[in-house]
C-alpha positions in Angstrom: 13.9 6.1 146.8 14.6 9.2 148.4 14.7 12.6 146.7 18.2 14.6 146.1 17.4 16.8 148.9 18.1 14.2 151.6 21.6 13.5 150.0 24.9 15.0 151.5 27.1 15.8 148.7 28.9 19.0 149.1 32.8 18.8 150.3 32.2 21.6 152.7 29.2 19.5 154.4 31.5 16.5 154.7 34.4 18.5 156.2 32.0 20.2 158.6 30.9 16.6 159.8 34.3 15.3 160.1 35.6 18.3 162.1 32.5 19.3 164.3 30.3 16.2 164.1 29.9 13.6 167.0 31.2 10.1 166.2 29.1 7.1 167.0 30.8 3.7 166.6 29.9 0.0 166.8 31.6 -2.9 165.0 29.3 -2.6 161.9 29.4 1.2 161.4 30.9 4.6 162.3 28.4 7.5 161.9 29.3 11.1 162.1 26.3 13.1 163.0 25.8 16.9 163.2 22.4 18.6 163.9 21.2 20.9 161.1 18.7 23.8 160.8 17.1 22.5 157.4 13.9 20.6 159.2 15.0 17.3 157.5 17.9 15.0 157.6 20.5 14.5 155.0 22.7 11.6 154.9 25.6 9.8 152.8 26.9 6.2 152.9 30.7 5.3 152.4 32.3 2.0 152.0 35.9 1.9 151.6 37.9 0.3 148.8 40.1 -1.2 151.3 37.4 -3.0 153.4 35.4 -4.0 150.1 37.7 -4.3 147.2 35.2 -5.3 144.6 32.8 -2.5 143.5 29.8 -4.8 143.3 30.0 -5.4 147.0 30.5 -1.9 147.9 27.7 -0.8 145.9 25.3 -3.5 147.0 26.0 -2.6 150.6 25.8 1.0 150.2 22.3 0.4 148.4 21.2 -1.7 151.4 22.4 0.8 154.0 20.8 3.6 152.0 17.4 1.5 152.2 17.8 1.1 155.8 18.5 4.6 156.5 15.5 5.8 154.4 13.2 3.6 156.5 14.6 4.9 159.8 15.1 8.7 159.2 11.5 9.7 159.1 11.2 8.4 162.8 14.5 10.0 163.9 13.5 12.9 166.2 16.7 14.9 165.5 17.1 16.7 162.1 20.7 16.2 161.3 23.4 15.5 158.8 24.7 11.8 158.8 27.8 10.3 157.3 27.5 6.5 157.7 30.6 4.5 157.0 30.5 0.8 156.7 32.9 -1.5 158.4 34.3 -4.8 157.0 32.0 -6.8 159.1 28.8 -5.1 157.8 28.6 -7.2 154.8 27.7 -10.2 156.8 24.4 -8.6 158.1 20.9 -9.6 156.9 18.6 -6.8 156.0 16.8 -6.9 159.3 19.8 -6.9 161.5 21.3 -4.1 159.5 18.2 -2.0 160.3 18.4 -3.1 163.8 22.2 -2.2 164.3 21.5 1.3 162.7 18.3 1.8 164.9 20.6 1.0 168.0 23.3 3.1 167.0 21.0 6.2 166.2 19.2 5.7 169.5 22.4 6.2 171.2 22.7 9.7 170.0 19.2 10.8 170.9 19.6 9.8 174.8 
């Protein structure tokens, strides 16, 4: 479990990500990313009620994505704010393929 300092929570931060951040897309995720000057990365995960009508499915998926992100961020060379948006097809991914898909998408940004 990551500490709260790695959580992206303020509305101003989200607005900045939407307006000035870069968008990375795959069939499974949309990621808004914006480099920061904090020396560490922060992130937040969303899953819409439209794509995942049941709260248990949304919360389970967000928990799985947070775990995968916590594993990947220490090795991520750029310190940035990330907003990860789960797409409907994401719920079919196993744990390893979830991590692989996130890793591939994040590597696109560093290239």
